[in-house]
C-alpha positions as CSV (number, residue, x, y, z in Angstrom):
1,M,-11.1,17.9,-22.2
2,N,-14.3,19.8,-21.4
3,S,-16.4,16.8,-22.2
4,L,-14.3,14.7,-19.8
5,I,-14.8,17.1,-17.0
6,D,-18.5,17.4,-17.8
7,F,-18.8,13.6,-17.7
8,M,-17.0,13.4,-14.4
9,Q,-19.3,16.1,-12.9
10,E,-22.5,14.5,-14.3
11,N,-21.6,10.9,-13.4
12,P,-19.9,10.7,-10.0
13,Y,-20.7,7.0,-9.5
14,A,-18.8,6.2,-12.7
15,V,-15.8,8.1,-11.4
16,M,-16.0,6.2,-8.1
17,I,-16.2,2.9,-9.9
18,I,-13.1,3.9,-12.0
19,A,-11.3,4.9,-8.9
20,L,-12.1,1.6,-7.2
21,I,-10.9,-0.3,-10.2
22,A,-7.6,1.7,-10.2
23,L,-7.2,1.1,-6.4
24,L,-7.7,-2.7,-6.9
25,A,-5.2,-2.8,-9.7
26,L,-2.7,-0.9,-7.5
27,Y,-3.4,-3.3,-4.6
28,F,-2.7,-6.4,-6.8
29,L,0.4,-4.9,-8.3
30,L,1.8,-4.1,-4.8
31,K,0.9,-7.6,-3.7
32,K,2.9,-9.1,-6.5
33,V,5.9,-6.8,-5.8
34,M,5.8,-7.9,-2.1
35,K,5.7,-11.5,-3.2
36,L,8.8,-10.9,-5.4
37,F,10.7,-9.3,-2.5
38,L,9.8,-12.2,-0.3
39,I,11.1,-14.7,-2.8
40,L,14.3,-12.7,-3.3
41,G,14.8,-12.6,0.5
42,I,14.4,-16.3,0.7
43,L,16.8,-16.8,-2.2
44,L,19.3,-14.5,-0.5
45,L,19.1,-16.6,2.7
46,V,19.6,-19.8,0.7
47,V,22.7,-18.4,-1.0
48,A,24.1,-17.1,2.3
49,G,23.5,-20.6,3.8
50,Y,25.4,-22.2,0.9
51,Y,28.4,-19.9,1.3
52,Y,28.4,-20.6,5.1
53,Y,28.3,-24.3,4.5
54,K,31.0,-24.1,1.9
55,A,33.6,-22.1,3.9
56,P,32.5,-21.3,7.5
57,E,35.8,-19.7,8.4
58,K,35.6,-17.1,5.6
59,F,31.9,-16.4,6.1
60,P,32.1,-13.5,8.6
61,V,34.6,-11.6,6.5
62,T,32.5,-12.1,3.4
63,I,29.3,-11.1,5.2
64,Q,31.0,-7.9,6.6
65,S,32.2,-6.8,3.1
66,T,28.8,-7.6,1.6
67,V,27.0,-5.6,4.3
68,K,29.3,-2.7,3.7
69,E,28.6,-2.8,0.0
70,V,24.9,-3.0,0.6
71,K,25.0,0.0,2.9
72,D,26.9,2.1,0.4
73,H,24.6,1.2,-2.5
74,S,21.5,1.8,-0.3
75,G,22.8,5.2,0.7
76,K,23.2,6.1,-2.9
77,L,19.7,4.8,-3.7
78,L,18.3,6.8,-0.8
79,E,19.9,10.0,-2.0
80,K,18.6,9.5,-5.5
81,S,15.1,8.7,-4.2
82,R,15.1,11.9,-2.2
83,E,16.1,13.9,-5.3
84,M,13.3,12.2,-7.2
85,I,10.7,13.0,-4.5
86,K,11.8,16.7,-4.5
87,A,11.4,16.8,-8.2
88,G,8.0,15.1,-8.0
89,K,6.8,17.7,-5.4
90,Q,7.9,20.5,-7.8
91,Y,5.9,18.9,-10.6
92,V,2.9,18.5,-8.3
93,H,3.0,22.2,-7.5
94,K,3.2,23.1,-11.2
95,I,0.3,20.8,-12.0
96,D,-1.8,22.3,-9.2
97,G,-1.3,25.7,-10.8
98,I,-2.2,24.4,-14.2
99,V,-5.4,22.8,-12.8
100,E,-6.4,26.0,-11.0
101,K,-5.9,28.0,-14.2
102,G,-7.9,25.4,-16.1
103,S,-10.7,25.4,-13.5
104,A,-10.8,29.2,-13.7
105,L,-11.1,29.1,-17.5
106,I,-13.8,26.5,-17.4
107,S,-15.8,28.4,-14.8
108,E,-15.4,31.6,-17.0
109,E,-16.6,29.7,-20.0
110,K,-19.6,28.3,-18.2
111,E,-20.5,31.8,-16.9
112,E,-20.3,33.2,-20.4
113,K,-22.4,30.4,-21.7
114,D,-25.0,30.9,-19.0
115,S,-25.1,34.7,-19.6
116,R,-25.6,34.1,-23.3
117,E,-28.5,31.7,-22.6
118,N,-30.2,34.3,-20.3
């Protein structure tokens, strides 16, 4: 672990390149996800058009029930995502504490090493 931290401190350009590659990978991943959502939306419109063409008199009732189901499911999804965000924030705070302790230990070790060399 110390060697990784030392590498990152000694080679900031390498860290920037790695971060750039990670950001590019994230960008392309999100781009594919957005394309998937777009295709699913078009597919949903095609299916809705088919049902409207098949039975136009039943279409408003079917759409209203479907919209109600979607609202219910999206509400549940929203609640679950809020819970996950809260849990994630708690983990971030725990990790921040661990990083601070690790940084303190590393700085103490460096000070001891420097004092031994002098």
